[in-house]
C-alpha positions as semicolon CSV with decimal commas, in nm:
position;residue;x (nm);y (nm);z (nm)
1;M;13,926;-1,886;0,382
2;P;13,623;-1,702;0,521
3;I;13,307;-1,891;0,536
4;S;13,017;-1,734;0,338
5;Y;12,658;-1,729;0,477
6;P;12,349;-1,670;0,264
7;V;12,193;-1,326;0,325
8;A;11,807;-1,277;0,309
9;R;11,698;-0,975;0,085
10;R;11,468;-0,720;0,260
11;R;11,158;-0,599;0,068
12;S;11,131;-0,225;0,035
13;P;10,838;-0,080;0,237
14;L;10,755;0,161;-0,054
15;R;10,651;-0,112;-0,302
16;P;10,303;-0,196;-0,165
17;I;10,227;0,175;-0,108
18;M;10,317;0,265;-0,466
19;A;10,114;-0,026;-0,599
20;A;9,810;0,092;-0,406
21;V;9,849;0,447;-0,534
22;T;9,880;0,324;-0,891
23;A;9,564;0,114;-0,858
24;T;9,371;0,413;-0,718
25;V;9,483;0,637;-1,001
26;L;9,381;0,378;-1,259
27;A;9,042;0,333;-1,095
28;A;8,986;0,708;-1,086
29;G;9,079;0,726;-1,451
30;A;8,823;0,459;-1,531
31;L;8,553;0,652;-1,341
32;A;8,630;0,973;-1,524
33;G;8,629;0,802;-1,863
34;C;8,288;0,631;-1,846
35;S;7,967;0,611;-1,642
36;T;7,925;0,360;-1,367
37;E;7,607;0,203;-1,248
38;D;7,601;0,447;-0,956
39;G;7,691;0,755;-1,162
40;P;7,467;1,063;-1,209
41;E;7,359;0,942;-1,554
42;R;7,163;0,660;-1,395
43;T;6,971;0,909;-1,179
44;V;6,909;1,143;-1,474
45;D;6,772;0,858;-1,685
46;A;6,544;0,749;-1,403
47;F;6,420;1,106;-1,365
48;L;6,342;1,136;-1,738
49;A;6,157;0,805;-1,739
50;G;5,960;0,906;-1,430
51;W;5,875;1,247;-1,575
52;R;5,704;1,078;-1,872
53;S;5,540;0,799;-1,672
54;G;5,442;1,007;-1,370
55;D;5,623;0,771;-1,132
56;L;5,934;0,922;-0,968
57;H;5,954;0,708;-0,655
58;T;6,301;0,574;-0,749
59;V;6,454;0,923;-0,775
60;G;6,580;1,138;-0,491
61;F;6,519;1,513;-0,498
62;I;6,652;1,811;-0,307
63;E;6,586;2,182;-0,327
64;P;6,869;2,417;-0,430
65;T;6,907;2,483;-0,057
66;G;6,973;2,114;0,003
67;A;6,643;2,031;0,171
68;R;6,490;1,704;0,064
69;V;6,177;1,708;-0,155
70;P;5,941;1,410;-0,165
71;A;5,917;1,253;-0,509
72;A;5,537;1,266;-0,492
73;D;5,555;1,646;-0,452
74;V;5,777;1,673;-0,760
75;T;5,534;1,457;-0,957
76;K;5,244;1,688;-0,864
77;E;5,444;1,999;-0,944
78;I;5,550;1,869;-1,287
79;R;5,185;1,804;-1,367
80;A;5,086;2,150;-1,248
81;L;5,364;2,323;-1,439
82;S;5,281;2,127;-1,758
83;G;4,935;2,284;-1,754
84;E;4,751;2,225;-2,078
85;L;5,030;1,998;-2,203
86;V;5,001;1,757;-1,911
87;D;4,829;1,481;-2,110
88;S;5,100;1,480;-2,376
89;P;5,430;1,452;-2,188
90;P;5,739;1,532;-2,392
91;A;5,993;1,294;-2,535
92;L;6,305;1,322;-2,319
93;K;6,663;1,231;-2,397
94;R;6,993;1,276;-2,216
95;K;7,268;1,431;-2,429
96;G;7,589;1,248;-2,346
97;D;7,742;1,197;-2,001
98;A;7,706;1,432;-1,709
99;K;7,987;1,673;-1,619
100;I;8,103;1,600;-1,263
101;T;8,274;1,849;-1,037
102;A;8,342;1,705;-0,691
103;D;7,996;1,627;-0,549
104;T;7,791;1,810;-0,812
105;A;7,704;1,715;-1,169
106;T;7,516;1,864;-1,464
107;A;7,353;1,672;-1,750
108;Q;7,202;1,825;-2,059
109;V;6,867;1,682;-2,172
110;T;6,644;1,751;-2,473
111;V;6,276;1,820;-2,402
112;D;6,065;1,753;-2,713
113;W;5,692;1,829;-2,695
114;T;5,449;1,721;-2,967
115;L;5,178;1,984;-2,979
116;P;4,837;1,945;-3,150
117;G;4,868;1,902;-3,526
118;Q;5,205;1,729;-3,485
119;V;5,380;2,063;-3,424
120;R;5,712;2,008;-3,242
121;W;5,857;2,228;-2,970
122;A;6,202;2,117;-2,860
123;Y;6,470;2,272;-2,641
124;D;6,757;2,171;-2,412
125;R;6,758;2,200;-2,033
126;P;7,029;2,132;-1,773
127;V;6,957;1,883;-1,495
128;R;7,171;1,957;-1,188
129;L;7,252;1,687;-0,936
130;K;7,429;1,659;-0,600
131;R;7,587;1,355;-0,438
132;G;7,455;1,286;-0,091
133;G;7,626;1,145;0,211
134;D;7,511;0,799;0,113
135;D;7,702;0,846;-0,214
136;Q;7,372;0,857;-0,411
137;W;7,305;1,127;-0,671
138;Q;6,997;1,342;-0,619
139;V;6,824;1,576;-0,867
140;I;6,815;1,940;-0,764
141;W;6,448;2,019;-0,822
142;E;6,339;2,362;-0,951
143;P;6,061;2,466;-1,195
144;T;6,313;2,595;-1,449
145;L;6,412;2,235;-1,506
146;I;6,085;2,199;-1,707
147;Q;6,125;2,530;-1,893
148;E;6,371;2,807;-1,820
149;K;6,109;3,079;-1,754
150;L;5,880;2,877;-1,528
151;E;5,837;2,967;-1,163
152;E;5,657;2,792;-0,882
153;G;5,281;2,819;-0,934
154;D;5,306;2,879;-1,311
155;R;5,153;2,662;-1,581
156;L;5,206;2,616;-1,954
157;A;4,907;2,708;-2,170
158;L;4,827;2,682;-2,540
159;R;4,692;2,959;-2,757
160;R;4,556;2,845;-3,093
161;E;4,502;3,053;-3,407
162;A;4,302;2,892;-3,685
163;A;4,458;2,899;-4,030
164;P;4,266;3,054;-4,320
165;R;4,087;2,774;-4,503
166;A;4,172;2,743;-4,871
167;G;3,907;2,721;-5,137
168;V;3,792;2,470;-5,393
169;L;3,864;2,614;-5,736
170;D;3,682;2,564;-6,064
171;G;3,844;2,480;-6,395
172;A;3,932;2,847;-6,453
173;G;4,110;2,868;-6,118
174;A;3,842;3,084;-5,954
175;P;3,708;2,995;-5,608
176;I;3,383;2,804;-5,611
177;V;3,331;2,861;-5,240
178;A;3,395;3,228;-5,171
179;P;3,289;3,492;-4,917
180;R;2,928;3,591;-4,988
181;R;2,699;3,830;-4,805
182;V;2,426;3,686;-4,587
183;V;2,149;3,833;-4,373
184;R;2,064;3,681;-4,037
185;V;1,691;3,711;-3,973
186;G;1,636;3,750;-3,600
187;L;1,375;3,856;-3,347
188;Q;1,389;4,060;-3,028
189;P;1,133;3,897;-2,794
190;S;1,037;4,219;-2,611
191;E;0,902;4,372;-2,932
192;V;0,701;4,071;-3,053
193;T;0,337;4,113;-2,958
194;D;0,162;3,849;-3,170
195;V;0,380;3,539;-3,182
196;P;0,141;3,307;-3,375
197;G;0,069;3,577;-3,633
198;L;0,437;3,658;-3,674
199;V;0,524;3,291;-3,722
200;R;0,257;3,254;-3,991
201;R;0,381;3,556;-4,185
202;L;0,746;3,449;-4,163
203;D;0,656;3,097;-4,274
204;A;0,467;3,224;-4,579
205;A;0,757;3,452;-4,672
206;F;1,022;3,181;-4,641
207;K;0,816;2,941;-4,855
208;A;0,812;3,202;-5,131
209;I;1,191;3,190;-5,170
210;R;1,322;2,981;-5,458
211;P;1,432;2,637;-5,324
212;A;1,773;2,684;-5,484
213;L;1,844;2,964;-5,236
214;V;1,724;2,824;-4,905
215;P;1,616;2,486;-4,763
216;P;1,278;2,455;-4,589
217;V;1,276;2,665;-4,270
218;D;1,126;2,493;-3,964
219;L;0,959;2,745;-3,731
220;S;0,784;2,494;-3,506
221;D;1,004;2,569;-3,206
222;L;1,018;2,947;-3,254
223;P;0,741;3,031;-2,999
224;K;0,920;2,826;-2,732
225;R;1,256;2,987;-2,808
226;L;1,105;3,335;-2,788
227;A;0,941;3,255;-2,455
228;E;1,264;3,124;-2,303
229;A;1,495;3,399;-2,432
230;E;1,591;3,719;-2,254
231;P;1,358;4,006;-2,358
232;T;1,636;4,200;-2,531
233;A;1,819;3,901;-2,676
234;L;1,839;3,834;-3,048
235;V;1,672;3,503;-3,134
236;E;1,808;3,396;-3,471
237;V;1,552;3,245;-3,706
238;V;1,748;3,174;-4,023
239;T;2,051;3,291;-4,218
240;L;1,968;3,383;-4,578
241;R;2,183;3,454;-4,878
242;E;2,149;3,821;-4,967
243;E;1,961;3,742;-5,289
244;A;1,711;3,527;-5,096
245;Y;1,660;3,804;-4,841
246;R;1,595;4,057;-5,117
247;Q;1,316;3,835;-5,253
248;I;1,117;3,864;-4,931
249;K;1,246;4,185;-4,771
250;P;0,924;4,381;-4,842
251;R;0,724;4,109;-4,665
252;I;0,928;4,082;-4,345
253;Y;1,127;4,404;-4,294
254;D;0,854;4,589;-4,100
255;L;0,731;4,295;-3,894
256;P;0,740;4,375;-3,518
257;G;1,060;4,267;-3,347
258;T;1,255;4,175;-3,658
259;R;1,627;4,244;-3,681
260;F;1,854;4,189;-3,984
261;P;2,227;4,190;-3,902
262;T;2,449;4,119;-4,201
263;D;2,752;3,892;-4,221
264;T;2,982;3,722;-4,470
265;L;3,009;3,344;-4,502
266;D;3,207;3,116;-4,732
267;L;2,945;2,975;-4,968
268;A;2,911;2,815;-5,311
269;P;2,736;3,017;-5,586
270;T;2,402;2,855;-5,494
271;R;2,280;2,631;-5,215
272;E;2,251;2,336;-5,454
273;F;2,578;2,391;-5,645
274;A;2,745;2,046;-5,677
275;R;2,638;1,999;-5,315
276;A;2,703;1,626;-5,277
277;L;3,032;1,640;-5,468
278;L;3,172;1,941;-5,283
279;G;3,049;1,847;-4,934
280;S;3,010;2,111;-4,667
281;V;3,219;2,311;-4,421
282;D;3,073;2,334;-4,073
283;P;3,183;2,402;-3,716
284;A;3,345;2,095;-3,561
285;Q;3,083;1,849;-3,439
286;A;3,096;1,629;-3,131
287;D;3,196;1,331;-3,344
288;D;3,486;1,528;-3,495
289;L;3,616;1,633;-3,155
290;K;3,586;1,280;-3,018
291;A;3,753;1,112;-3,317
292;H;4,035;1,367;-3,352
293;P;4,098;1,546;-3,022
294;D;4,450;1,630;-3,136
295;R;4,328;1,787;-3,461
296;Y;4,014;1,986;-3,386
297;V;3,888;2,213;-3,109
298;A;3,542;2,358;-3,062
299;G;3,479;2,630;-3,318
300;D;3,709;2,488;-3,586
301;L;3,571;2,468;-3,937
302;V;3,573;2,109;-4,063
303;G;3,498;1,964;-4,405
304;H;3,224;1,701;-4,406
305;G;3,160;1,472;-4,702
306;G;3,258;1,519;-5,064
307;L;3,577;1,699;-5,159
308;Q;3,568;1,920;-4,850
309;G;3,584;1,612;-4,627
310;R;3,827;1,411;-4,837
311;Y;4,078;1,697;-4,863
312;D;4,009;1,859;-4,526
313;D;4,371;1,835;-4,409
314;R;4,493;2,014;-4,721
315;L;4,221;2,280;-4,726
316;R;4,216;2,377;-4,359
317;G;4,591;2,427;-4,332
318;V;4,784;2,416;-4,005
319;P;4,668;2,625;-3,711
320;G;4,913;2,854;-3,539
321;L;5,016;2,756;-3,186
322;T;5,162;2,965;-2,909
323;V;5,283;2,826;-2,577
324;V;5,263;3,081;-2,297
325;I;5,331;3,079;-1,924
326;E;5,029;3,166;-1,713
327;R;5,108;3,316;-1,376
328;A;4,878;3,404;-1,087
329;K;4,816;3,775;-1,036
330;P;4,969;3,885;-0,706
331;G;4,693;3,945;-0,452
332;E;4,420;3,888;-0,711
333;T;4,222;3,606;-0,859
334;G;4,288;3,492;-1,213
335;T;4,608;3,467;-1,412
336;T;4,813;3,675;-1,649
337;T;5,040;3,581;-1,937
338;A;5,393;3,602;-1,800
339;A;5,582;3,505;-2,114
340;E;5,548;3,360;-2,463
341;V;5,793;3,071;-2,489
342;F;5,705;2,918;-2,828
343;R;5,522;3,027;-3,141
344;S;5,429;2,846;-3,461
345;E;5,263;3,068;-3,721
346;P;4,942;2,942;-3,888
347;K;4,987;2,804;-4,236
348;T;4,710;2,879;-4,484
349;G;4,551;2,575;-4,642
350;Q;4,627;2,478;-5,000
351;P;4,349;2,519;-5,256
352;L;4,198;2,227;-5,440
353;K;4,169;2,283;-5,814
354;T;3,894;2,097;-5,997
355;T;3,765;2,081;-6,353
356;L;3,414;2,202;-6,264
357;D;3,263;2,472;-6,483
358;V;3,029;2,712;-6,305
359;A;2,796;2,772;-6,600
360;T;2,765;2,402;-6,680
361;Q;2,709;2,313;-6,314
362;N;2,441;2,582;-6,282
363;A;2,270;2,444;-6,592
364;A;2,281;2,091;-6,451
365;D;2,144;2,202;-6,114
366;A;1,867;2,400;-6,282
367;A;1,775;2,100;-6,500
368;L;1,717;1,885;-6,192
369;R;1,541;2,158;-5,996
370;G;1,188;2,052;-5,914
371;E;1,261;1,680;-5,970
372;R;1,121;1,500;-5,666
373;R;1,283;1,166;-5,737
374;R;1,644;1,079;-5,670
375;S;1,831;1,177;-5,981
376;A;2,168;1,281;-6,122
377;L;2,323;1,461;-6,417
378;V;2,692;1,441;-6,509
379;A;2,863;1,640;-6,783
380;V;3,210;1,566;-6,925
381;R;3,410;1,768;-7,175
382;I;3,487;1,538;-7,465
383;S;3,813;1,697;-7,574
384;D;3,997;1,640;-7,245
385;G;3,768;1,436;-7,019
386;A;3,715;1,716;-6,767
387;V;3,411;1,670;-6,544
388;L;3,219;1,994;-6,592
389;A;2,920;1,925;-6,370
390;A;2,795;1,673;-6,116
391;A;2,441;1,745;-6,003
392;N;2,219;1,541;-5,776
393;G;1,847;1,571;-5,710
394;P;1,670;1,493;-5,383
395;G;1,820;1,229;-5,157
396;P;2,018;1,178;-4,838
397;A;2,262;1,457;-4,763
398;G;2,598;1,394;-4,924
399;E;2,478;1,112;-5,150
400;N;2,657;1,159;-5,481
401;L;2,448;0,937;-5,710
402;A;2,617;1,103;-6,007
403;F;2,941;0,922;-5,922
404;T;2,854;0,628;-5,701
405;A;2,514;0,489;-5,803
406;Q;2,521;0,120;-5,894
407;V;2,215;0,073;-6,113
408;P;2,128;-0,106;-6,438
409;P;2,178;0,119;-6,743
410;G;1,882;-0,014;-6,939
411;S;1,867;0,065;-7,307
412;T;2,145;0,325;-7,290
413;F;2,369;0,017;-7,285
414;K;2,258;-0,060;-7,638
415;M;2,525;0,195;-7,729
416;V;2,780;-0,057;-7,594
417;S;2,604;-0,360;-7,744
418;A;2,578;-0,195;-8,085
419;L;2,948;-0,103;-8,082
420;A;3,038;-0,463;-7,993
421;L;2,822;-0,601;-8,273
422;L;2,961;-0,352;-8,525
423;D;3,320;-0,428;-8,420
424;Q;3,262;-0,800;-8,474
425;G;3,097;-0,746;-8,810
426;A;2,790;-0,923;-8,675
427;V;2,558;-0,653;-8,809
428;T;2,557;-0,330;-9,009
429;P;2,324;-0,031;-8,966
430;E;2,147;-0,129;-9,289
431;A;2,106;-0,499;-9,206
432;T;1,749;-0,612;-9,146
433;V;1,687;-0,724;-8,787
434;T;1,330;-0,820;-8,703
435;C;1,163;-0,645;-8,407
436;P;0,868;-0,855;-8,279
437;K;0,664;-0,771;-7,967
438;T;0,819;-1,057;-7,769
439;R;1,116;-1,288;-7,792
440;V;1,159;-1,587;-7,560
441;V;1,502;-1,705;-7,442
442;E;1,524;-2,026;-7,238
443;G;1,162;-1,983;-7,139
444;R;1,191;-1,618;-7,036
445;P;0,999;-1,364;-7,245
446;F;1,160;-1,033;-7,339
447;K;0,927;-0,750;-7,443
448;N;0,946;-0,403;-7,588
449;S;0,818;-0,099;-7,403
450;D;0,440;-0,084;-7,435
451;N;0,463;-0,406;-7,640
452;F;0,544;-0,223;-7,963
453;E;0,672;-0,405;-8,270
454;L;0,849;-0,280;-8,578
455;G;0,859;-0,590;-8,795
456;S;1,155;-0,632;-9,031
457;V;1,348;-0,305;-9,025
458;P;1,711;-0,190;-9,054
459;F;1,922;-0,232;-8,743
460;S;1,960;0,148;-8,726
461;T;1,583;0,175;-8,682
462;D;1,588;-0,091;-8,409
463;F;1,847;0,121;-8,231
464;A;1,667;0,454;-8,279
465;K;1,335;0,310;-8,159
466;S;1,509;0,108;-7,882
467;C;1,380;-0,236;-7,979
468;N;1,466;-0,485;-7,705
469;T;1,371;-0,795;-7,898
470;A;1,604;-0,708;-8,188
471;F;1,902;-0,683;-7,952
472;V;1,799;-1,000;-7,769
473;S;1,809;-1,186;-8,099
474;L;2,161;-1,056;-8,168
475;A;2,297;-1,129;-7,818
476;P;2,437;-1,476;-7,907
477;K;2,660;-1,313;-8,168
478;L;2,844;-1,129;-7,889
479;G;2,964;-1,450;-7,730
480;P;2,988;-1,505;-7,355
481;D;3,218;-1,208;-7,284
482;G;3,205;-0,989;-7,596
483;L;2,987;-0,730;-7,424
484;A;3,220;-0,708;-7,124
485;T;3,522;-0,674;-7,353
486;T;3,369;-0,377;-7,535
487;G;3,253;-0,227;-7,206
488;R;3,611;-0,234;-7,080
489;V;3,731;-0,062;-7,397
490;L;3,488;0,215;-7,303
491;G;3,633;0,242;-6,951
492;L;3,382;0,034;-6,761
493;E;3,533;-0,173;-6,479
494;A;3,862;0,023;-6,502
495;K;4,042;0,128;-6,185
496;W;3,965;0,498;-6,182
497;D;4,147;0,759;-5,975
498;L;4,004;1,108;-6,019
499;G;4,017;1,240;-5,662
500;A;3,668;1,133;-5,554
501;D;3,482;0,807;-5,499
502;V;3,336;0,667;-5,819
503;F;3,179;0,341;-5,932
504;P;3,323;0,255;-6,275
505;G;3,063;-0,010;-6,353
506;K;3,038;-0,388;-6,368
507;V;2,945;-0,562;-6,695
508;S;2,784;-0,903;-6,717
509;A;3,005;-1,176;-6,862
510;N;2,995;-1,553;-6,915
511;G;2,632;-1,579;-6,816
512;S;2,359;-1,807;-6,943
513;A;2,179;-1,737;-7,269
514;T;1,909;-1,559;-7,070
515;E;2,166;-1,346;-6,887
516;Q;2,341;-1,261;-7,215
517;A;2,011;-1,151;-7,364
518;A;1,934;-0,934;-7,061
519;A;2,284;-0,784;-7,063
520;A;2,251;-0,682;-7,429
521;I;1,968;-0,446;-7,330
522;G;2,135;-0,317;-7,012
523;Q;1,963;-0,549;-6,767
524;G;2,077;-0,860;-6,584
525;T;2,380;-0,817;-6,360
526;T;2,524;-0,516;-6,542
527;V;2,534;-0,205;-6,321
528;V;2,686;0,139;-6,381
529;S;2,701;0,492;-6,245
530;P;2,601;0,805;-6,439
531;L;2,965;0,916;-6,453
532;A;3,070;0,578;-6,593
533;M;2,811;0,611;-6,869
534;A;2,905;0,973;-6,937
535;G;3,266;0,860;-6,973
536;A;3,167;0,582;-7,213
537;T;2,955;0,823;-7,417
538;A;3,243;1,071;-7,437
539;A;3,464;0,784;-7,557
540;V;3,229;0,716;-7,848
541;A;3,221;1,085;-7,938
542;R;3,601;1,113;-7,905
543;G;3,693;0,779;-8,064
544;R;3,891;0,665;-7,759
545;W;3,826;0,628;-7,388
546;E;4,006;0,851;-7,142
547;Q;3,938;0,849;-6,771
548;P;3,733;1,155;-6,675
549;K;3,926;1,413;-6,474
550;L;3,799;1,599;-6,169
551;V;4,079;1,704;-5,932
552;L;4,370;1,872;-6,109
553;D;4,575;1,980;-5,806
554;P;4,679;1,772;-5,623
555;T;4,704;1,539;-5,919
556;P;4,557;1,194;-5,848
557;G;4,832;0,938;-5,821
558;Q;4,712;0,657;-6,047
559;P;4,455;0,753;-6,309
560;A;4,350;0,470;-6,536
561;P;4,544;0,456;-6,863
562;A;4,369;0,562;-7,183
563;G;4,203;0,291;-7,388
564;P;4,292;0,188;-7,742
565;P;4,151;0,381;-8,039
566;L;3,803;0,262;-8,131
567;K;3,745;0,125;-8,480
568;A;3,673;0,428;-8,693
569;E;3,409;0,259;-8,911
570;S;3,223;0,124;-8,607
571;V;3,225;0,461;-8,433
572;A;3,104;0,640;-8,746
573;A;2,812;0,399;-8,782
574;L;2,725;0,427;-8,412
575;K;2,730;0,807;-8,425
576;T;2,490;0,801;-8,717
577;M;2,252;0,576;-8,523
578;M;2,277;0,792;-8,208
579;R;2,189;1,097;-8,413
580;A;1,887;0,908;-8,550
581;V;1,765;0,855;-8,190
582;V;1,717;1,232;-8,174
583;T;1,591;1,295;-8,527
584;A;1,358;0,995;-8,564
585;G;1,360;0,791;-8,246
586;T;1,292;0,801;-7,873
587;G;1,483;1,128;-7,820
588;K;1,290;1,342;-8,069
589;A;1,213;1,604;-7,804
590;L;1,576;1,716;-7,837
591;V;1,577;1,768;-8,212
592;D;1,509;2,141;-8,192
593;V;1,745;2,221;-7,905
594;P;1,956;2,525;-8,011
595;G;2,318;2,476;-8,102
596;E;2,507;2,189;-8,257
597;P;2,339;1,853;-8,329
598;V;2,249;1,633;-8,034
599;Y;2,343;1,263;-8,030
600;G;2,211;1,023;-7,772
601;K;2,039;0,713;-7,646
602;T;1,740;0,677;-7,417
603;G;1,712;0,405;-7,156
604;T;1,446;0,248;-6,938
605;A;1,587;0,001;-6,686
606;E;1,392;-0,251;-6,483
607;Y;1,537;-0,284;-6,134
608;D;1,327;-0,567;-5,989
609;N;1,087;-0,833;-6,112
610;N;0,806;-0,586;-6,172
611;P;0,821;-0,454;-6,531
612;A;0,638;-0,142;-6,415
613;H;0,929;-0,049;-6,188
614;T;1,189;0,124;-6,402
615;H;1,468;0,379;-6,385
616;A;1,496;0,638;-6,660
617;W;1,815;0,731;-6,848
618;F;1,951;0,945;-7,127
619;V;2,311;0,962;-7,244
620;G;2,442;1,175;-7,525
621;W;2,647;1,471;-7,635
622;R;2,628;1,803;-7,810
623;G;2,938;1,982;-7,929
624;D;3,217;1,919;-7,679
625;V;2,991;1,819;-7,389
626;A;2,891;1,458;-7,320
627;F;2,642;1,391;-7,043
628;A;2,432;1,130;-6,867
629;V;2,097;1,177;-6,693
630;F;1,956;0,927;-6,444
631;V;1,619;0,934;-6,267
632;E;1,550;0,667;-6,007
633;Q;1,207;0,513;-6,057
634;G;1,165;0,765;-6,335
635;G;0,944;0,541;-6,550
636;S;0,965;0,617;-6,920
637;S;1,280;0,804;-7,016
638;T;1,083;1,020;-7,259
639;A;0,874;1,147;-6,966
640;S;1,159;1,222;-6,724
641;A;1,522;1,183;-6,839
642;V;1,472;1,339;-7,183
643;P;1,296;1,654;-7,050
644;I;1,578;1,699;-6,796
645;S;1,829;1,666;-7,081
646;E;1,639;1,927;-7,280
647;R;1,640;2,175;-6,991
648;F;2,013;2,119;-6,945
649;L;2,100;2,169;-7,311
650;R;1,880;2,476;-7,348
651;A;2,037;2,634;-7,038
652;L;2,384;2,571;-7,183
653;A;2,282;2,721;-7,516
654;A;2,152;3,034;-7,341
655;R;2,465;3,107;-7,139
């Protein structure tokens, strides 16, 4: 039989070739399906990071023609093209993977600028790339990569349009600050022949204007300004409200060199109208521009202090912004606007509605007019707690003593002490409470004003005549914290939120016998603001405390909750005693004020260890208006606070 030999099988030469082809196809598929470390996406991301940071040294660039471009040149050109936006580079983000065609690729990126005022300008741009001979991707550099209409040598520029500023409204919804006519008093140097004589006559005329219409005018530098000005220039001396100008027009109109251009400015009804509460609106100051370079530019109107400052963002609105391309004029110096590439319209500010009443505020301002000491008058409508007026006398600009003073209330606090005693049944208006000249507590003497004494009289008389020693004798009946408890029922120490800064008071509690005695007559560590006392007085008149209201729109977020109803019998007795203050006590000067009956309580408050150093107070109400008057270092209340109260009430009655 034939012998069989084993036969070796030959491998087909096609197997390794097919395997290699398959591997190549799979690899190519992997490259097409996702980015690799050396893909165009890596270069795009590096370019975007370098655009923002200003460091592009890791990115290769070529022109559309293929010529290489140094990265440093691209960095400089991006800065030049960015123009006025150069210091606020945009946020940059690649949108998905690049699209690759042979040796070219295109990636879409989002360019997102944040313009002043947090205005956003966003758009998409394509980034084109080309793969070089070294297999590295390079960005094809061209100005349109930054913005589609940019050309070499262009720059982006901002145009800003201020938004109309909204007004502060009164309780009736009418603007408090509104356009009012003014006259600018100016001089043309070439026509002034007698500078010293002219200055004297202007000074005398300005001093004749009512202080409510114009502050003191300083002319000390006027001769120097006239000497340094161009002969035909207009040297402005002062801007006057039209009514102030009319007062002195006959005295200054024919003076040599005078000029009187008219204008319109946004102004309150008077120069003094709720000045500290409202604040002011002025051109942006250096401090404003430094603190908020992204918010203000030179010439912007900015609210300073008071409500204008606190609500400036709301009132001033959002300025309009336009981004334009500036292009050099061919063959000329200067630039022209080549295109407008973005526009955001200005948004008018939102008004601020308050509870202020123009007539009541004018009456309050007039009542303090002529007072040379720091002083305040606050008026609150009893029926709803609306703040009708907040007036302040002389003092640092913007100081709102009416809301923020922290001073002892003196004998006005006997209103609180009496309510506490009545609530506890510790005394009745008819009960006899002796009023000696002096009463000593733990070695400290307490005296009455001018050392008066009443002897054994009803408690209502002690209250009407403001007898300190009677209240000192009753202080132990209040206990260590009884006064503070009643003060809190009247809103003192509450957490107020009315849209402006306010001090709600701090009442003495848990003190020594001496401190309790002092607290019962509004001394010791008890301190209040005029608004806090006006709110407490309104609570007595109303029978329940409600936080005073000032800003109605926007509504404050967390006003203090209303207090519990006061005991009717205690309130009735206290009202009777507060009426007796006016009919037979320390407030008798108010007994013949026209209108409904006046209720109140005077107060003289020592503020240091010298009994001769005292603040003066009066708190009270008539009809639906409760009020508080404070005069710093005013001495006797009957000589300062009561006369101010009388002027206020008479002005209200005459409206």
